[in-house]
One Martini backbone bead per residue (centre of mass of N, CA, C, O) as a GRO file, in nm:
protein
  215
    1MET     BB    1 -14.643 -11.218  -5.958
    2LEU     BB    2 -14.508 -11.250  -5.648
    3VAL     BB    3 -14.677 -11.197  -5.333
    4ILE     BB    4 -14.545 -11.123  -5.007
    5ILE     BB    5 -14.693 -11.152  -4.688
    6GLN     BB    6 -14.577 -11.057  -4.386
    7ALA     BB    7 -14.674 -11.249  -4.084
    8ARG     BB    8 -14.754 -11.198  -3.730
    9SER     BB    9 -14.867 -11.240  -3.375
   10SER     BB   10 -14.589 -11.151  -3.186
   11SER     BB   11 -14.612 -10.862  -3.131
   12GLU     BB   12 -14.509 -10.655  -2.879
   13ARG     BB   13 -14.706 -10.397  -2.917
   14PHE     BB   14 -14.933 -10.597  -3.088
   15LYS     BB   15 -15.089 -10.857  -3.030
   16ASN     BB   16 -15.259 -11.001  -3.288
   17LYS     BB   17 -15.310 -10.775  -3.513
   18VAL     BB   18 -15.378 -10.943  -3.776
   19MET     BB   19 -15.664 -11.041  -3.612
   20TYR     BB   20 -15.787 -10.777  -3.593
   21GLU     BB   21 -16.099 -10.640  -3.607
   22ILE     BB   22 -16.230 -10.475  -3.909
   23TYR     BB   23 -16.524 -10.483  -4.011
   24ASP     BB   24 -16.530 -10.812  -3.968
   25LYS     BB   25 -16.212 -10.809  -4.029
   26PRO     BB   26 -15.910 -10.892  -4.045
   27MET     BB   27 -15.632 -10.719  -4.116
   28ILE     BB   28 -15.510 -10.923  -4.324
   29TRP     BB   29 -15.744 -10.897  -4.525
   30TRP     BB   30 -15.692 -10.598  -4.607
   31VAL     BB   31 -15.416 -10.647  -4.720
   32TRP     BB   32 -15.494 -10.859  -4.930
   33LYS     BB   33 -15.704 -10.681  -5.075
   34SER     BB   34 -15.509 -10.457  -5.164
   35VAL     BB   35 -15.329 -10.640  -5.338
   36LYS     BB   36 -15.571 -10.750  -5.526
   37MET     BB   37 -15.602 -10.453  -5.672
   38SER     BB   38 -15.423 -10.515  -5.877
   39LYS     BB   39 -15.382 -10.524  -6.229
   40TYR     BB   40 -15.240 -10.776  -6.167
   41LYS     BB   41 -15.198 -11.137  -6.170
   42ASN     BB   42 -15.130 -11.217  -5.871
   43LYS     BB   43 -14.954 -11.410  -5.639
   44VAL     BB   44 -15.078 -11.460  -5.306
   45VAL     BB   45 -14.882 -11.476  -4.997
   46ILE     BB   46 -14.870 -11.587  -4.668
   47ALA     BB   47 -14.595 -11.533  -4.443
   48THR     BB   48 -14.549 -11.736  -4.171
   49SER     BB   49 -14.523 -11.903  -3.884
   50ASN     BB   50 -14.452 -12.216  -3.691
   51ASN     BB   51 -14.575 -12.095  -3.457
   52ARG     BB   52 -14.835 -12.122  -3.234
   53SER     BB   53 -14.917 -11.813  -3.252
   54ASP     BB   54 -15.008 -11.880  -3.579
   55ASN     BB   55 -15.255 -12.077  -3.590
   56LYS     BB   56 -15.498 -11.887  -3.626
   57LEU     BB   57 -15.404 -11.761  -3.890
   58PHE     BB   58 -15.378 -12.021  -4.054
   59LYS     BB   59 -15.674 -12.116  -4.029
   60TYR     BB   60 -15.804 -11.872  -4.162
   61LEU     BB   61 -15.665 -11.890  -4.438
   62LYS     BB   62 -15.756 -12.176  -4.511
   63LYS     BB   63 -16.063 -12.127  -4.485
   64ASN     BB   64 -16.028 -11.873  -4.712
   65LYS     BB   65 -15.832 -11.954  -4.944
   66ILE     BB   66 -15.541 -11.853  -4.852
   67ARG     BB   67 -15.232 -11.832  -4.910
   68VAL     BB   68 -14.982 -12.030  -4.722
   69TYR     BB   69 -14.672 -11.995  -4.529
   70ARG     BB   70 -14.436 -12.174  -4.320
   71GLY     BB   71 -14.181 -12.053  -4.086
   72SER     BB   72 -13.972 -11.871  -3.949
   73LEU     BB   73 -13.995 -11.630  -3.708
   74THR     BB   74 -13.699 -11.469  -3.730
   75ASN     BB   75 -13.623 -11.583  -4.023
   76VAL     BB   76 -13.750 -11.407  -4.273
   77THR     BB   77 -13.569 -11.454  -4.510
   78GLY     BB   78 -13.608 -11.762  -4.517
   79ARG     BB   79 -13.915 -11.759  -4.545
   80LEU     BB   80 -13.927 -11.604  -4.820
   81MET     BB   81 -13.738 -11.786  -4.979
   82GLN     BB   82 -13.914 -12.046  -4.949
   83THR     BB   83 -14.165 -11.932  -5.079
   84ALA     BB   84 -14.041 -11.872  -5.356
   85LYS     BB   85 -13.947 -12.161  -5.408
   86LYS     BB   86 -14.227 -12.300  -5.406
   87TYR     BB   87 -14.314 -12.087  -5.660
   88ASN     BB   88 -14.082 -12.044  -5.864
   89SER     BB   89 -13.948 -11.749  -5.788
   90LYS     BB   90 -13.720 -11.502  -5.894
   91TYR     BB   91 -13.943 -11.302  -5.797
   92PHE     BB   92 -14.059 -11.059  -5.541
   93ILE     BB   93 -14.303 -10.916  -5.330
   94ARG     BB   94 -14.282 -10.711  -5.040
   95ILE     BB   95 -14.514 -10.721  -4.761
   96SER     BB   96 -14.672 -10.589  -4.493
   97GLY     BB   97 -14.910 -10.695  -4.239
   98ASP     BB   98 -14.948 -10.361  -4.144
   99SER     BB   99 -15.092 -10.268  -4.453
  100PRO     BB  100 -15.420 -10.194  -4.522
  101LEU     BB  101 -15.356  -9.913  -4.713
  102LEU     BB  102 -15.231 -10.011  -4.949
  103HIS     BB  103 -15.140  -9.911  -5.267
  104SER     BB  104 -15.164 -10.082  -5.565
  105SER     BB  105 -14.995  -9.886  -5.752
  106LEU     BB  106 -14.720  -9.956  -5.621
  107ILE     BB  107 -14.708 -10.238  -5.735
  108ASP     BB  108 -14.739 -10.160  -6.032
  109ASN     BB  109 -14.482  -9.988  -6.050
  110ALA     BB  110 -14.281 -10.214  -5.985
  111ILE     BB  111 -14.361 -10.401  -6.221
  112SER     BB  112 -14.312 -10.198  -6.450
  113CYS     BB  113 -14.014 -10.159  -6.392
  114TYR     BB  114 -13.934 -10.455  -6.431
  115LYS     BB  115 -14.037 -10.476  -6.734
  116ASN     BB  116 -13.846 -10.218  -6.837
  117LEU     BB  117 -13.590 -10.340  -6.768
  118LYS     BB  118 -13.251 -10.396  -6.919
  119LYS     BB  119 -13.131 -10.468  -6.639
  120LYS     BB  120 -12.984 -10.588  -6.380
  121PHE     BB  121 -13.119 -10.675  -6.050
  122ASP     BB  122 -13.202 -10.687  -5.689
  123LEU     BB  123 -13.372 -10.407  -5.624
  124ILE     BB  124 -13.697 -10.267  -5.573
  125THR     BB  125 -13.776  -9.935  -5.430
  126ASN     BB  126 -13.954  -9.693  -5.184
  127ILE     BB  127 -13.709  -9.673  -4.928
  128TYR     BB  128 -13.472  -9.604  -5.139
  129PRO     BB  129 -13.274  -9.381  -4.983
  130LYS     BB  130 -13.577  -9.299  -4.918
  131ARG     BB  131 -13.874  -9.236  -4.792
  132ILE     BB  132 -14.171  -9.146  -5.003
  133TYR     BB  133 -14.366  -9.267  -4.794
  134SER     BB  134 -14.555  -9.376  -4.580
  135LYS     BB  135 -14.614  -9.581  -4.360
  136GLY     BB  136 -14.769  -9.858  -4.535
  137MET     BB  137 -14.610  -9.803  -4.846
  138SER     BB  138 -14.431 -10.054  -4.883
  139VAL     BB  139 -14.213 -10.160  -5.163
  140GLU     BB  140 -14.052 -10.479  -5.265
  141LEU     BB  141 -13.839 -10.601  -5.526
  142ILE     BB  142 -13.700 -10.932  -5.530
  143ARG     BB  143 -13.426 -11.125  -5.574
  144THR     BB  144 -13.399 -11.438  -5.468
  145ASP     BB  145 -13.086 -11.503  -5.498
  146ILE     BB  146 -12.984 -11.274  -5.308
  147LEU     BB  147 -13.061 -11.428  -5.053
  148LYS     BB  148 -12.910 -11.696  -5.092
  149GLN     BB  149 -12.617 -11.553  -5.120
  150ASN     BB  150 -12.649 -11.374  -4.818
  151ILE     BB  151 -12.762 -11.510  -4.553
  152LYS     BB  152 -12.480 -11.596  -4.427
  153ASN     BB  153 -12.405 -11.271  -4.371
  154MET     BB  154 -12.625 -11.234  -4.171
  155THR     BB  155 -12.777 -11.116  -3.919
  156ASP     BB  156 -13.039 -11.154  -3.719
  157LEU     BB  157 -13.155 -10.872  -3.781
  158GLN     BB  158 -13.137 -10.896  -4.094
  159LYS     BB  159 -13.320 -11.146  -4.116
  160GLU     BB  160 -13.573 -11.001  -3.998
  161HIS     BB  161 -13.550 -10.742  -4.228
  162VAL     BB  162 -13.409 -10.854  -4.506
  163THR     BB  163 -13.307 -10.554  -4.650
  164LYS     BB  164 -13.095 -10.430  -4.459
  165TYR     BB  165 -12.831 -10.547  -4.576
  166PHE     BB  166 -12.846 -10.397  -4.858
  167TYR     BB  167 -12.853 -10.103  -4.752
  168GLU     BB  168 -12.579 -10.135  -4.583
  169ASN     BB  169 -12.457 -10.264  -4.885
  170ASN     BB  170 -12.522 -10.086  -5.155
  171LEU     BB  171 -12.251 -10.101  -5.337
  172LYS     BB  172 -12.299 -10.424  -5.408
  173TYR     BB  173 -12.585 -10.337  -5.527
  174LYS     BB  174 -12.881 -10.334  -5.738
  175ILE     BB  175 -13.062 -10.044  -5.672
  176ILE     BB  176 -13.400  -9.944  -5.742
  177PRO     BB  177 -13.555  -9.646  -5.738
  178LEU     BB  178 -13.852  -9.516  -5.698
  179LYS     BB  179 -14.090  -9.303  -5.801
  180LYS     BB  180 -14.306  -9.073  -5.763
  181ASN     BB  181 -14.659  -9.048  -5.723
  182TYR     BB  182 -14.849  -8.756  -5.779
  183ASN     BB  183 -15.139  -8.903  -5.712
  184LEU     BB  184 -15.012  -8.958  -5.391
  185ASN     BB  185 -14.976  -8.716  -5.183
  186LYS     BB  186 -15.103  -8.835  -4.907
  187TYR     BB  187 -14.838  -9.056  -4.900
  188PHE     BB  188 -14.621  -8.888  -4.824
  189TYR     BB  189 -14.360  -8.810  -4.674
  190GLY     BB  190 -14.462  -8.675  -4.343
  191LYS     BB  191 -14.697  -8.813  -4.288
  192VAL     BB  192 -14.896  -9.013  -4.153
  193SER     BB  193 -14.907  -9.312  -4.040
  194LEU     BB  194 -15.036  -9.634  -4.206
  195ALA     BB  195 -14.952  -9.815  -3.991
  196VAL     BB  196 -14.971 -10.096  -3.756
  197ASP     BB  197 -14.821 -10.078  -3.427
  198ASN     BB  198 -15.081 -10.009  -3.255
  199PHE     BB  199 -15.387  -9.969  -3.112
  200LYS     BB  200 -15.420  -9.662  -3.185
  201ASP     BB  201 -15.418  -9.704  -3.502
  202ILE     BB  202 -15.704  -9.809  -3.548
  203LYS     BB  203 -15.862  -9.543  -3.515
  204LYS     BB  204 -15.714  -9.402  -3.757
  205ILE     BB  205 -15.782  -9.623  -3.999
  206LYS     BB  206 -16.086  -9.685  -4.015
  207PRO     BB  207 -16.190  -9.444  -4.195
  208LEU     BB  208 -15.995  -9.517  -4.433
  209ILE     BB  209 -16.114  -9.793  -4.494
  210LYS     BB  210 -16.401  -9.703  -4.544
  211LYS     BB  211 -16.327  -9.523  -4.787
  212LYS     BB  212 -16.169  -9.719  -4.970
  213PHE     BB  213 -16.409  -9.965  -4.952
  214LYS     BB  214 -16.697  -9.857  -4.923
  215ILE     BB  215 -16.866  -9.924  -4.633
   0.00000   0.00000   0.00000
């Protein structure tokens, strides 16, 4: 399965956060490492923008032999669609680049659901019809063609947020909600956010990263 981590450096609330170092590694490395902990042999690609603001990120990924693809800064749907097309993937998993604590079993659950489904689907998700884990634990498995078929109907905002269009038009699409994994109680919705939205979040997640990766 192709896993695409979308990442950019021009976040308004915390610029260059994906390159902010935590225990001598940029945050994007911890996201990538979390994804690589999946029990499946997934192909992992960082999809970033071709804007000059992401040159530092691009150079770091190339230097460390991490797959990277560059596309539109604001049309994230197009960026992910082109990434999937490059790797000839009919389906891919979408992960946010601000989720260094993502639990790999959530990726495994989505892939297992995909493998066991006997019917056609457009999207497998753990954030619809409601978010069942904290922010930073979002996993979406998307059929690539559904983006190609609908990108022309999306607003600029929907293109930026990729799956927003499908949730807002959910009656037209086959969306499969994932069930809670009760072995992950601490990540249930209602707990503290585990995503990095601003600089203050770094202090909160550092001890959790230390514990998770046994630093």
